[in-house]
The first five atom37 places (N, CA, C, CB, O) and aatype in JSON, in Angstrom:
{
  "aatype": [12, 19, 16, 13, 19, 7, 3, 3, 19, 13, 0, 19, 11, 17, 1, 3, 10, 11, 19, 8, 13, 10, 16, 0, 6, 0, 16, 13, 0, 6, 9, 1, 11, 14, 16, 13, 14, 5, 19, 18, 2, 19, 11, 6, 3, 14, 0, 6, 5, 13, 6, 10, 17, 7, 2, 6, 7, 13, 15, 8, 0, 17, 19, 12, 16, 14, 19, 16, 11, 9, 10, 16, 6, 10, 16, 16, 15, 12, 19, 0, 13, 14, 2, 9, 5, 14, 7, 5, 3, 13, 19, 7, 18, 6],
  "atom_mask": [
    [1, 1, 1, 1, 1],
    [1, 1, 1, 1, 1],
    [1, 1, 1, 1, 1],
    [1, 1, 1, 1, 1],
    [1, 1, 1, 1, 1],
    [1, 1, 1, 0, 1],
    [1, 1, 1, 1, 1],
    [1, 1, 1, 1, 1],
    [1, 1, 1, 1, 1],
    [1, 1, 1, 1, 1],
    [1, 1, 1, 1, 1],
    [1, 1, 1, 1, 1],
    [1, 1, 1, 1, 1],
    [1, 1, 1, 1, 1],
    [1, 1, 1, 1, 1],
    [1, 1, 1, 1, 1],
    [1, 1, 1, 1, 1],
    [1, 1, 1, 1, 1],
    [1, 1, 1, 1, 1],
    [1, 1, 1, 1, 1],
    [1, 1, 1, 1, 1],
    [1, 1, 1, 1, 1],
    [1, 1, 1, 1, 1],
    [1, 1, 1, 1, 1],
    [1, 1, 1, 1, 1],
    [1, 1, 1, 1, 1],
    [1, 1, 1, 1, 1],
    [1, 1, 1, 1, 1],
    [1, 1, 1, 1, 1],
    [1, 1, 1, 1, 1],
    [1, 1, 1, 1, 1],
    [1, 1, 1, 1, 1],
    [1, 1, 1, 1, 1],
    [1, 1, 1, 1, 1],
    [1, 1, 1, 1, 1],
    [1, 1, 1, 1, 1],
    [1, 1, 1, 1, 1],
    [1, 1, 1, 1, 1],
    [1, 1, 1, 1, 1],
    [1, 1, 1, 1, 1],
    [1, 1, 1, 1, 1],
    [1, 1, 1, 1, 1],
    [1, 1, 1, 1, 1],
    [1, 1, 1, 1, 1],
    [1, 1, 1, 1, 1],
    [1, 1, 1, 1, 1],
    [1, 1, 1, 1, 1],
    [1, 1, 1, 1, 1],
    [1, 1, 1, 1, 1],
    [1, 1, 1, 1, 1],
    [1, 1, 1, 1, 1],
    [1, 1, 1, 1, 1],
    [1, 1, 1, 1, 1],
    [1, 1, 1, 0, 1],
    [1, 1, 1, 1, 1],
    [1, 1, 1, 1, 1],
    [1, 1, 1, 0, 1],
    [1, 1, 1, 1, 1],
    [1, 1, 1, 1, 1],
    [1, 1, 1, 1, 1],
    [1, 1, 1, 1, 1],
    [1, 1, 1, 1, 1],
    [1, 1, 1, 1, 1],
    [1, 1, 1, 1, 1],
    [1, 1, 1, 1, 1],
    [1, 1, 1, 1, 1],
    [1, 1, 1, 1, 1],
    [1, 1, 1, 1, 1],
    [1, 1, 1, 1, 1],
    [1, 1, 1, 1, 1],
    [1, 1, 1, 1, 1],
    [1, 1, 1, 1, 1],
    [1, 1, 1, 1, 1],
    [1, 1, 1, 1, 1],
    [1, 1, 1, 1, 1],
    [1, 1, 1, 1, 1],
    [1, 1, 1, 1, 1],
    [1, 1, 1, 1, 1],
    [1, 1, 1, 1, 1],
    [1, 1, 1, 1, 1],
    [1, 1, 1, 1, 1],
    [1, 1, 1, 1, 1],
    [1, 1, 1, 1, 1],
    [1, 1, 1, 1, 1],
    [1, 1, 1, 1, 1],
    [1, 1, 1, 1, 1],
    [1, 1, 1, 0, 1],
    [1, 1, 1, 1, 1],
    [1, 1, 1, 1, 1],
    [1, 1, 1, 1, 1],
    [1, 1, 1, 1, 1],
    [1, 1, 1, 0, 1],
    [1, 1, 1, 1, 1],
    [1, 1, 1, 1, 1]
  ],
  "atom_positions": [
    [[0.52, -1.41, -0.18], [0.25, 0.28, -0.12], [0.79, 0.97, -0.23], [-0.06, 0.87, 0.62], [1.93, 0.93, 0.24]],
    [[0.39, 1.94, -0.85], [1.39, 3.25, -1.6], [0.48, 4.76, -0.12], [0.66, 3.65, -4.41], [-0.41, 4.1, 0.41]],
    [[0.44, 5.97, 0.42], [-0.18, 6.82, 0.71], [0.39, 7.15, 0.57], [-0.71, 7.07, 1.35], [1.56, 6.77, 0.71]],
    [[-0.43, 9.14, -0.2], [0.72, 9.89, -0.93], [0.02, 11.19, -0.22], [0.88, 9.79, -2.92], [-1.1, 11.09, 0.27]],
    [[0.52, 12.02, -0.2], [0.02, 13.74, 0.44], [0.23, 14.28, -0.8], [1.08, 14.71, 1.84], [1.32, 14.23, -1.38]],
    [[-0.99, 14.92, -1.35], [-1.01, 15.45, -2.54], [0.33, 14.35, -3.67], [0.0, 0.0, 0.0], [0.5, 13.13, -3.54]],
    [[0.99, 15.19, -4.59], [1.26, 14.18, -5.07], [2.57, 13.91, -4.77], [0.97, 14.16, -6.24], [3.4, 13.87, -5.67]],
    [[2.95, 13.66, -3.32], [4.5, 13.09, -2.5], [4.05, 12.02, -1.61], [5.4, 14.36, -1.38], [3.05, 12.06, -0.9]],
    [[5.16, 10.73, -1.76], [4.61, 9.16, -1.29], [5.08, 10.1, 0.1], [5.57, 7.19, -1.9], [6.02, 10.88, 0.19]],
    [[4.27, 9.8, 0.91], [4.14, 9.55, 2.26], [4.91, 8.39, 3.2], [2.87, 9.35, 2.33], [5.88, 8.34, 3.96]],
    [[4.07, 7.65, 2.75], [4.84, 5.77, 2.87], [4.82, 5.03, 1.98], [4.26, 4.7, 3.78], [4.68, 5.46, 0.84]],
    [[4.94, 3.65, 2.25], [5.13, 2.53, 1.89], [4.9, 1.71, 2.33], [5.81, 2.33, 1.68], [5.9, 0.99, 2.35]],
    [[3.8, 1.12, 2.94], [3.63, -0.93, 4.18], [3.44, -1.22, 2.71], [1.65, -1.64, 5.87], [2.85, -0.8, 1.71]],
    [[4.85, -2.88, 3.39], [4.92, -4.24, 2.17], [5.3, -4.95, 3.41], [6.24, -4.31, 0.52], [6.16, -4.51, 4.18]],
    [[4.75, -5.87, 3.56], [3.68, -7.2, 4.29], [4.18, -6.78, 6.02], [4.32, -9.49, 3.64], [3.68, -5.7, 6.33]],
    [[4.67, -7.14, 6.68], [4.66, -5.93, 8.62], [5.31, -4.83, 8.11], [5.9, -6.57, 10.47], [4.74, -3.74, 8.15]],
    [[6.42, -4.93, 7.64], [6.97, -3.48, 7.62], [6.07, -2.26, 6.98], [8.29, -3.53, 6.79], [5.11, -2.24, 6.21]],
    [[6.8, -1.24, 7.66], [5.98, -0.07, 6.67], [7.43, 1.9, 6.9], [3.44, 0.26, 7.93], [8.02, 2.49, 7.8]],
    [[7.26, 1.99, 5.66], [8.24, 3.17, 5.94], [7.95, 4.27, 5.38], [9.52, 2.99, 5.57], [7.17, 4.32, 4.43]],
    [[8.79, 5.74, 6.1], [7.99, 6.7, 6.15], [9.09, 7.54, 5.24], [7.5, 7.19, 7.68], [10.3, 7.53, 5.41]],
    [[8.28, 8.39, 4.07], [9.84, 9.13, 3.95], [9.04, 10.81, 4.13], [10.97, 8.75, 1.92], [9.65, 11.79, 3.72]],
    [[8.13, 10.9, 4.54], [7.02, 11.73, 5.04], [6.51, 11.47, 6.83], [5.72, 11.32, 3.95], [6.14, 10.39, 7.28]],
    [[6.6, 12.51, 7.45], [5.93, 12.77, 9.14], [5.14, 13.74, 9.7], [6.85, 12.95, 10.06], [5.51, 14.89, 9.44]],
    [[4.53, 13.67, 10.13], [3.32, 14.6, 11.14], [2.82, 13.9, 11.48], [2.3, 15.56, 10.75], [2.28, 12.89, 11.03]],
    [[3.0, 14.69, 13.09], [2.85, 14.39, 14.91], [1.3, 14.54, 14.28], [3.64, 15.84, 16.58], [0.76, 13.48, 14.56]],
    [[0.14, 15.56, 13.39], [-0.95, 14.4, 14.07], [-1.55, 15.72, 12.28], [-1.95, 14.4, 16.68], [-0.95, 16.43, 11.48]],
    [[-3.63, 15.16, 12.64], [-3.2, 15.75, 10.9], [-3.05, 16.59, 9.95], [-3.56, 15.55, 10.27], [-2.67, 16.4, 8.79]],
    [[-3.63, 18.32, 10.9], [-3.21, 19.34, 10.26], [-1.43, 19.88, 10.77], [-4.45, 20.41, 10.53], [-1.23, 21.04, 10.41]],
    [[-0.68, 19.48, 11.23], [0.84, 19.4, 11.21], [1.35, 19.5, 10.28], [1.38, 18.48, 11.58], [1.02, 18.99, 9.21]],
    [[2.87, 20.64, 10.62], [3.89, 20.9, 9.58], [4.19, 18.85, 8.99], [5.64, 21.98, 10.57], [4.27, 17.8, 9.63]],
    [[4.24, 19.14, 7.82], [5.08, 17.92, 7.43], [6.46, 17.43, 7.52], [4.98, 17.84, 6.41], [7.4, 18.23, 7.45]],
    [[6.56, 16.7, 7.6], [8.45, 17.07, 8.05], [8.91, 15.94, 7.45], [9.11, 17.11, 9.97], [8.25, 14.91, 7.6]],
    [[10.71, 15.92, 6.27], [11.4, 14.8, 5.73], [11.98, 14.85, 6.45], [11.93, 14.62, 4.64], [12.36, 15.79, 7.14]],
    [[12.3, 13.33, 6.45], [13.23, 12.7, 7.33], [14.68, 12.4, 6.72], [12.61, 11.44, 7.81], [14.88, 12.04, 5.56]],
    [[15.73, 12.63, 7.8], [17.62, 12.25, 6.81], [16.63, 11.4, 6.01], [19.54, 11.04, 7.84], [16.09, 11.5, 4.9]],
    [[16.61, 10.24, 7.34], [16.92, 8.46, 6.12], [15.29, 8.64, 5.91], [17.63, 6.16, 7.19], [14.72, 9.73, 5.92]],
    [[14.65, 7.39, 5.73], [13.22, 6.96, 5.94], [12.97, 6.31, 7.32], [12.82, 5.94, 4.84], [13.78, 5.6, 7.91]],
    [[11.94, 6.6, 7.69], [12.1, 5.77, 9.02], [10.64, 4.47, 8.69], [11.8, 7.12, 10.78], [9.53, 4.45, 8.18]],
    [[11.6, 3.53, 9.4], [10.95, 2.68, 9.87], [10.14, 1.74, 10.4], [11.01, 2.73, 9.89], [10.61, 1.53, 11.52]],
    [[9.6, 1.34, 10.31], [8.32, 0.42, 11.28], [8.13, -1.01, 10.94], [6.71, 1.03, 11.05], [8.45, -1.5, 9.85]],
    [[7.57, -1.66, 11.96], [7.26, -3.21, 12.05], [5.57, -3.44, 12.81], [8.68, -4.01, 13.19], [5.39, -3.77, 13.98]],
    [[4.71, -3.24, 12.01], [3.36, -2.61, 12.33], [2.6, -3.2, 12.67], [2.78, -2.06, 11.58], [1.47, -2.85, 12.99]],
    [[3.45, -5.11, 12.7], [2.14, -5.98, 13.16], [2.96, -6.09, 14.58], [1.64, -7.72, 12.16], [2.09, -6.18, 15.45]],
    [[4.05, -6.12, 15.09], [4.52, -5.79, 15.99], [5.04, -4.94, 17.06], [4.74, -6.04, 15.79], [5.45, -5.2, 18.19]],
    [[4.87, -3.36, 16.09], [4.13, -2.24, 16.47], [3.06, -1.45, 16.11], [4.71, -1.64, 16.53], [3.59, -0.42, 15.68]],
    [[1.93, -1.35, 16.04], [0.97, -1.12, 15.28], [0.98, 0.89, 16.24], [-0.6, -2.6, 15.44], [0.9, 2.06, 15.88]],
    [[1.05, 0.47, 16.93], [1.27, 2.65, 17.32], [2.5, 3.0, 17.19], [0.97, 3.39, 19.13], [2.81, 3.97, 17.87]],
    [[4.22, 2.03, 15.85], [4.05, 3.01, 15.51], [4.98, 4.02, 16.26], [2.83, 3.13, 15.54], [5.13, 5.16, 15.8]],
    [[5.61, 3.6, 17.42], [6.55, 3.45, 18.89], [8.62, 3.37, 18.29], [5.83, 1.32, 19.92], [9.59, 4.08, 18.53]],
    [[8.49, 2.7, 17.84], [10.34, 1.87, 17.92], [10.26, 1.97, 15.9], [10.46, -0.82, 18.99], [9.61, 1.3, 15.1]],
    [[11.01, 2.84, 15.76], [11.16, 3.19, 15.15], [13.13, 2.7, 14.86], [10.4, 4.32, 15.41], [14.2, 3.09, 15.35]],
    [[12.6, 1.35, 13.48], [13.72, 0.51, 13.54], [15.17, 1.3, 13.21], [13.44, -0.66, 12.52], [15.96, 1.39, 14.15]],
    [[15.52, 1.83, 12.04], [16.54, 2.06, 11.4], [17.5, 3.53, 12.95], [15.85, 2.68, 9.43], [18.66, 3.57, 13.36]],
    [[16.5, 4.26, 13.24], [17.28, 4.94, 14.77], [17.13, 3.96, 16.09], [0.0, 0.0, 0.0], [17.79, 4.15, 17.12]],
    [[16.56, 3.32, 16.0], [16.99, 2.16, 17.89], [18.02, 0.79, 16.68], [14.34, 0.8, 19.24], [19.1, 0.67, 17.27]],
    [[18.06, 0.1, 15.74], [18.44, -1.04, 15.61], [20.02, -0.33, 13.83], [16.58, -2.34, 15.29], [20.92, -0.95, 13.27]],
    [[19.61, 0.82, 13.7], [20.98, 0.74, 12.72], [20.68, 0.46, 11.8], [0.0, 0.0, 0.0], [19.53, 0.03, 11.88]],
    [[21.25, 0.41, 10.26], [20.66, 0.03, 9.39], [20.43, -1.5, 8.25], [20.96, 0.92, 9.03], [20.53, -1.72, 7.04]],
    [[20.03, -2.4, 9.64], [20.28, -3.44, 9.28], [19.14, -3.95, 8.7], [20.8, -4.09, 10.16], [19.26, -5.09, 8.25]],
    [[17.59, -3.19, 8.54], [16.52, -3.35, 8.17], [16.57, -2.32, 6.56], [15.52, -2.98, 9.47], [15.66, -2.11, 5.76]],
    [[18.02, -1.86, 6.55], [17.78, -1.43, 4.98], [17.3, -1.96, 3.52], [18.75, -1.13, 4.67], [16.78, -1.31, 2.61]],
    [[17.63, -3.29, 3.57], [16.98, -4.18, 2.81], [15.71, -4.4, 2.72], [17.35, -5.08, 3.0], [15.25, -5.22, 1.92]],
    [[14.99, -3.68, 3.57], [13.25, -3.32, 2.29], [13.42, -2.03, 1.47], [11.38, -2.85, 3.36], [12.52, -1.81, 0.66]],
    [[14.27, -1.27, 1.53], [13.69, -0.6, 0.57], [14.28, -1.4, -1.26], [14.21, 1.17, 0.97], [14.57, -0.84, -2.32]],
    [[14.24, -2.74, -0.91], [14.65, -2.94, -2.82], [12.73, -3.62, -2.95], [16.66, -4.86, -3.43], [11.74, -3.66, -3.69]],
    [[13.09, -3.9, -2.06], [11.28, -4.41, -2.16], [10.42, -2.73, -2.4], [10.54, -5.41, -0.06], [10.0, -2.35, -3.49]],
    [[10.37, -2.32, -1.74], [9.65, -0.76, -1.35], [10.68, 0.62, -2.98], [10.48, -0.16, 1.26], [10.5, 1.48, -3.84]],
    [[11.37, -0.01, -2.5], [11.81, 0.69, -4.67], [11.04, -0.62, -5.28], [14.38, 0.67, -5.56], [10.93, -0.14, -6.41]],
    [[10.72, -1.31, -5.35], [10.26, -1.97, -6.84], [8.91, -1.51, -6.81], [10.34, -3.78, -7.06], [8.69, -0.91, -7.86]],
    [[7.78, -1.53, -5.95], [6.63, -1.05, -5.49], [6.09, 0.42, -6.1], [6.84, -1.02, -4.07], [5.08, 0.92, -6.62]],
    [[8.02, 0.9, -5.51], [6.88, 2.12, -6.39], [7.28, 2.37, -7.57], [6.72, 3.66, -5.81], [6.79, 3.0, -8.5]],
    [[8.46, 1.68, -7.39], [8.66, 2.07, -9.73], [7.34, 1.09, -10.21], [10.92, 0.97, -11.0], [6.31, 1.46, -9.64]],
    [[7.22, 0.35, -10.79], [5.59, -0.51, -10.16], [4.94, 0.48, -10.69], [5.11, -0.8, -8.25], [4.55, 0.5, -11.86]],
    [[4.75, 1.73, -9.52], [3.44, 2.28, -9.28], [3.14, 3.78, -10.13], [3.35, 2.47, -7.62], [2.16, 4.45, -10.47]],
    [[4.86, 3.84, -10.26], [5.3, 5.0, -11.14], [4.52, 4.8, -13.01], [7.35, 4.9, -11.11], [3.74, 5.42, -13.73]],
    [[5.38, 3.48, -13.08], [5.29, 2.87, -14.22], [3.45, 2.39, -14.81], [6.34, 1.59, -13.91], [2.8, 2.35, -15.86]],
    [[3.31, 2.2, -13.76], [1.36, 2.7, -14.33], [0.87, 3.35, -14.67], [0.39, 2.86, -13.88], [0.33, 3.46, -15.77]],
    [[0.93, 4.4, -13.29], [0.48, 6.21, -12.81], [0.73, 6.92, -14.83], [2.44, 7.31, -10.99], [-0.12, 7.73, -15.21]],
    [[2.14, 6.42, -16.08], [2.73, 6.83, -16.66], [1.57, 5.63, -17.95], [4.41, 6.86, -16.15], [1.03, 5.6, -19.05]],
    [[1.7, 5.23, -17.28], [0.76, 4.03, -19.0], [-0.81, 4.49, -18.6], [0.89, 1.32, -18.86], [-1.52, 4.98, -19.47]],
    [[-1.28, 4.29, -17.24], [-3.15, 4.81, -16.99], [-3.0, 5.74, -15.94], [-4.48, 3.43, -16.36], [-3.09, 5.35, -14.77]],
    [[-2.76, 7.1, -16.27], [-2.58, 8.0, -15.71], [-4.9, 8.75, -15.03], [-1.33, 8.93, -17.06], [-6.02, 8.61, -15.52]],
    [[-4.25, 9.54, -13.61], [-5.28, 9.53, -13.29], [-6.88, 10.05, -14.16], [-4.9, 10.07, -12.32], [-6.99, 9.49, -15.24]],
    [[-7.76, 10.77, -13.9], [-8.63, 11.38, -15.08], [-8.79, 12.52, -13.85], [-10.25, 10.37, -15.89], [-8.73, 12.47, -12.62]],
    [[-8.99, 13.35, -14.63], [-8.78, 14.62, -13.59], [-10.44, 15.47, -12.81], [-7.82, 15.98, -14.75], [-11.57, 15.42, -13.3]],
    [[-10.21, 15.83, -12.14], [-11.79, 16.28, -11.64], [-12.37, 17.34, -12.86], [-11.74, 17.26, -9.87], [-12.06, 18.42, -13.35]],
    [[-13.73, 15.98, -13.06], [-15.08, 16.84, -14.27], [-13.68, 16.49, -15.66], [0.0, 0.0, 0.0], [-13.09, 17.53, -15.93]],
    [[-13.35, 15.71, -16.18], [-13.11, 14.81, -17.11], [-14.15, 14.06, -17.36], [-12.13, 14.12, -16.86], [-14.89, 13.38, -16.65]],
    [[-14.08, 14.37, -18.94], [-14.63, 12.48, -19.27], [-13.38, 11.04, -19.06], [-15.1, 12.36, -21.43], [-12.15, 11.04, -19.12]],
    [[-14.22, 10.1, -18.84], [-13.04, 8.87, -19.07], [-13.48, 9.05, -20.43], [-13.14, 7.08, -18.27], [-14.57, 9.37, -20.9]],
    [[-12.64, 8.85, -20.82], [-12.93, 7.82, -22.64], [-11.84, 6.97, -23.32], [-13.18, 8.97, -24.11], [-11.19, 6.91, -24.36]],
    [[-12.03, 6.21, -21.88], [-11.41, 4.68, -21.7], [-9.28, 5.04, -22.2], [0.0, 0.0, 0.0], [-8.77, 6.12, -22.5]],
    [[-8.65, 3.77, -22.1], [-7.0, 3.81, -22.49], [-6.94, 3.27, -23.72], [-5.93, 2.95, -21.53], [-7.73, 2.38, -24.02]],
    [[-5.55, 3.95, -25.02], [-5.53, 3.17, -26.11], [-4.87, 1.71, -26.16], [-4.98, 3.93, -26.98], [-4.9, 1.06, -27.2]]
  ]
}
């Protein structure tokens, strides 16, 4: 699952891990970009309180491989099948 804020990728969930590229403390709080993506195990830590890279070093850096694959495939799909703009009639894809 990929979460966007506007046109920016906010987070990507892959299996039990969730990678945040942007963060916000509350719904209308300022959006911040951490120096490194934040990684959480949402199965073991559903409240996302224990950030893995910050607490365990870069032993979870490997998760960027499947996350990058997800984002690459999504980008390719969005180019081939662009979103319909508000009010635009959908005439199908060629």
